[in-house]
C-alpha positions as CSV (number, residue, x, y, z in Angstrom):
1,I,-19.3,1.8,14.7
2,L,-17.6,4.2,12.0
3,K,-20.7,4.7,10.1
4,T,-22.6,5.8,13.2
5,G,-19.8,8.3,14.0
6,G,-18.1,6.5,16.6
7,L,-14.7,7.5,15.6
8,N,-15.1,11.1,16.3
9,P,-15.9,10.8,20.4
10,L,-13.0,8.9,20.7
11,V,-10.6,11.2,18.8
12,Q,-12.0,14.2,21.1
13,L,-11.2,12.2,24.1
14,L,-7.6,11.2,23.1
15,E,-7.1,15.1,22.4
16,S,-8.4,16.4,25.9
17,T,-7.2,13.6,28.2
18,T,-3.7,13.6,29.9
19,N,-4.2,9.8,31.9
20,K,-1.9,7.6,30.1
21,Y,-4.2,4.4,30.5
22,V,-6.8,5.8,28.7
23,R,-4.6,7.4,25.8
24,K,-3.0,3.7,25.4
25,A,-6.7,1.9,25.3
26,G,-7.8,4.7,23.0
27,T,-4.7,4.5,21.0
28,W,-5.5,0.7,20.4
29,T,-8.8,1.2,19.9
30,L,-8.1,3.9,17.2
31,S,-5.4,1.9,15.3
32,N,-8.1,-1.5,14.8
33,L,-10.5,1.0,13.5
34,C,-8.8,2.3,10.7
35,R,-6.9,-0.8,9.9
36,G,-8.4,-4.6,8.5
37,T,-9.5,-5.9,5.2
38,P,-11.1,-4.4,3.4
39,L,-9.7,-1.1,4.6
40,P,-12.5,1.4,5.8
41,Q,-13.5,4.0,4.1
42,F,-11.2,7.2,4.3
43,E,-13.6,9.6,5.1
44,L,-14.9,7.9,7.8
45,V,-11.4,7.6,9.6
46,K,-9.7,11.0,8.3
47,N,-10.2,12.4,12.0
48,A,-8.1,9.6,13.0
49,I,-4.5,11.2,11.6
50,G,-4.2,13.9,14.3
51,P,-4.4,11.9,17.0
52,L,-2.1,9.0,15.5
53,A,0.6,11.3,14.6
54,R,0.9,13.3,18.1
55,V,1.6,9.3,19.4
56,L,4.2,9.0,16.9
57,K,5.9,12.2,17.6
58,E,5.4,12.3,21.4
59,E,5.2,8.7,23.0
60,E,7.8,6.2,23.6
61,D,5.2,3.5,24.7
62,I,6.2,0.4,22.2
63,E,2.6,-0.9,22.1
64,M,1.0,2.9,21.3
65,L,4.0,3.4,19.0
66,T,3.3,0.1,17.3
67,D,-0.6,0.4,17.2
68,S,-0.2,4.2,15.9
69,A,2.5,3.5,13.2
70,W,0.5,0.3,11.8
71,A,-2.8,2.2,11.8
72,M,-0.7,5.5,9.8
73,S,0.6,3.0,7.6
74,C,-3.0,1.8,6.8
75,L,-4.0,5.6,6.3
76,S,-1.3,6.9,4.4
77,G,-1.2,3.6,2.1
78,M,-5.1,4.0,1.1
79,L,-4.4,6.0,-2.0
80,V,-1.9,3.6,-3.0
81,D,-3.2,0.4,-2.3
82,A,-6.9,1.2,-2.7
83,F,-7.2,3.5,-5.7
84,Y,-4.0,2.5,-8.0
85,G,-4.1,0.5,-11.2
86,F,-3.1,0.6,-14.7
87,S,-4.9,1.3,-18.0
88,K,-5.4,-0.8,-20.7
89,H,-2.2,0.7,-22.0
90,N,-0.5,-0.4,-18.5
91,Q,0.1,3.4,-17.8
92,P,-0.3,4.8,-14.1
93,L,-4.0,5.3,-13.3
94,A,-4.7,6.8,-9.8
95,Y,-8.3,7.3,-8.6
96,G,-8.5,9.9,-6.4
97,D,-5.7,12.4,-5.6
98,E,-3.0,13.0,-3.2
99,S,-5.1,14.3,-0.4
100,I,-4.5,11.6,2.0
101,I,-0.7,12.2,1.8
102,E,-1.3,15.7,2.0
103,Q,-2.9,15.4,5.2
104,V,-0.7,13.0,6.7
105,V,2.5,15.3,6.0
106,N,0.7,18.2,7.3
107,T,0.7,16.8,10.7
108,D,4.7,17.3,10.5
109,I,5.2,13.6,11.3
110,V,8.2,13.1,8.7
111,P,10.6,14.0,11.6
112,A,9.2,11.4,13.9
113,L,9.1,8.7,11.2
114,V,12.8,9.0,10.5
115,R,13.9,9.2,14.2
116,H,12.1,5.9,14.6
117,L,14.2,4.5,11.6
118,N,16.2,4.4,14.7
119,S,14.4,1.8,16.1
120,Q,15.7,-1.8,16.9
121,I,12.0,-3.0,17.4
122,L,10.7,-4.0,14.0
123,S,7.0,-3.5,14.7
124,I,7.9,0.0,14.7
125,L,10.6,0.1,12.3
126,I,8.3,-1.7,9.4
127,P,5.2,0.3,9.6
128,C,7.4,3.6,9.9
129,L,9.2,2.5,6.6
130,R,5.9,1.8,5.1
131,I,4.2,5.5,5.9
132,L,7.6,7.2,4.0
133,G,7.1,5.0,0.8
134,N,3.4,5.9,0.9
135,I,4.6,9.5,1.5
136,A,7.1,9.1,-1.4
137,T,4.2,8.6,-4.0
138,G,2.8,12.1,-3.5
139,T,3.0,14.8,-6.0
140,E,6.5,15.8,-7.5
141,K,5.9,19.1,-5.2
142,Q,5.3,17.1,-1.8
143,K,8.0,14.3,-3.2
144,N,10.4,17.4,-3.3
145,V,9.6,19.2,-0.2
146,K,9.7,15.8,1.7
147,Y,12.8,14.2,0.6
148,I,14.6,17.5,1.3
149,D,13.4,17.3,4.7
150,I,14.1,13.8,5.4
151,I,17.8,14.1,4.1
152,S,18.4,17.0,6.3
153,I,16.9,15.3,9.4
154,I,19.1,12.4,8.8
155,L,22.2,14.5,8.2
156,Y,21.6,16.7,11.4
157,D,21.3,13.5,13.2
158,F,25.0,12.2,12.2
């Protein structure tokens, strides 16, 4: 499905529909296309980041939030899980760049993730924590901006 470009029509459908049943089924389908073992190639699923982030920012349906959070956790962790290793001198060695994390951060998802940290539903809380952890592996510039945003959001909520 992914190699034939099947993800893009689904993304377009999710971006254009207001039907909650289509959005729910589409979110479930999209999330299943973005996870699994082995993880799909990032280039084949990168267009899913926007719709998944939108669900995390706008929806209240537990199943949609759960599906989106786990899929976004997989997407945001692709650099960390799939491309991270150590050199023969035990020095960190990153294969690729932080563009994956940058694309996730550019959706302005951090406030929604912080909001979901208050969730009593572990199937939402755990992947949101993973996404924030994956974001924290970004560049120093990304981390500084992200931590300032996260701290200000948490303090504002108190």
